[in-house]
N, C-alpha and C positions, 0 to 999 in steps of 0.2 A: 287719434287727433289728426294725424297726417291725412287720412282718407277724407275727413271732414274739410280740411283745408283745400285739398284737391277739388272736392265737390263745390265749395264756395268759389274757388277760382274758376271752375267750369261755368258756374252760373253767371259770374261777372262777364265772362267772355261771350256767353250765349245771348246776352242782351243785344248783341249786334247781328243776330241771325238774318234779319231782313235787309240789312244795309247793302246797297248796291252802288257802284260796282264792287267786286271783291277786293280790288286794290284799296278802296276806302275802308273796307271791312278789315283788311290786314292792318292798316294804320290804326284803326280803333282798337283791335285786339292787342296790338303791340303796346299802345298807350295804356290800356287797361292792365296789361300784365305788369308793366313798370309800376303803375299806381299800386297794384296789389303787393308787389315785392317791397316797395318802399314803405307802405303803410303797415305791413305785417312781416318785418324782417325775420323774426324767430320762426313763424309759420313757413315762410319761404325756404329758409334753411332746412327745416324739418322735412318739407315736401321733397327737397332735392337730395336728401340722403338716399344712398343706393337702395336700401331696403324699402323705402317709401315711394320711390320714383317708378316702381313697377306694379303698383296696386291697380285694381280695376278702375278706380276713380281717375288715376293718372291717364290710363288708357282712354277714358272718355274725353279727356282734354285733348289728347293726341288725335282722336277721331274727329273732334270738332274742328281742329286746326287743319287736319288732312283734308276734310271735306271742303273747307274754304279754299285751300290751295288747289285742289282739283277743279273747283268751279272757276277760280281765277284763271287757270290755264285754258279752260273752255272759252272764257270771255275774250281773251286777248290773243293776238297773233304773235307767237313766239318762235324763235329759232328752234328751240327744243320744246315740242308741244306737251311733253310729259314731265312732271316734276321728278326730281331724283328721289330715290328710296329714302324714307325717313325724314322728309322735309320738316315735318312737325317737330321732331326731336332736335333737328338742327336749329330751328327757330327758337326753341326753348333754351338750347345750349348757348346761343348768341345772347339771349336775354340774361341768363344766369351769369355769364361771364361779364357782361356789361354792368350789371347790377353790382357784382363783386368789385369791379374796378371803381365804381362810384363810391361804394362803401369804404374802400381803403383810401379814398381821397385822390385817386388818379384822374378821375373825370368829374366835371361839374354836372349838376343835374341837367342843365341845358344840353350839354354835349352828350350825356347819356341818352336823352330822348331823341336828339337829332340823329346820332349815329345808329341807334337801335332801329329807328324807323327806316333810315336809308338802307342799312345792311339787311334788314328783314326781307325787303323786296328782292335784294340780290340773292339771298339764300334760296328763296323759292322760285327764282328765275323770272321775276317781274321787272327787275330794274337793271 
């Protein structure tokens, strides 16, 4: 079930493959990830269990996000032209934590979306 959830998540994110620039694609991926997490809370939790977060379907999600991050770094002039190791995992960790804070009532949905979008860019070195 978790592998199917990861694959569904990857398909949701892949809808934005042609979106340019990559900064806009990052915003779309982040918004879609939040939509997925909020619409499928039980699947989201299942996906992020340690035994399920290392399946090949999860790796396909990380590859999709890593590819977007590398392309974003090619498009923009940055102080550090290479993203740090495991940026895709850091992006997902940010989203997992922000969604958790929303679900326990610490953040409103508006704040969840605003902060996630803002901090996602910072994590991968675009903001």
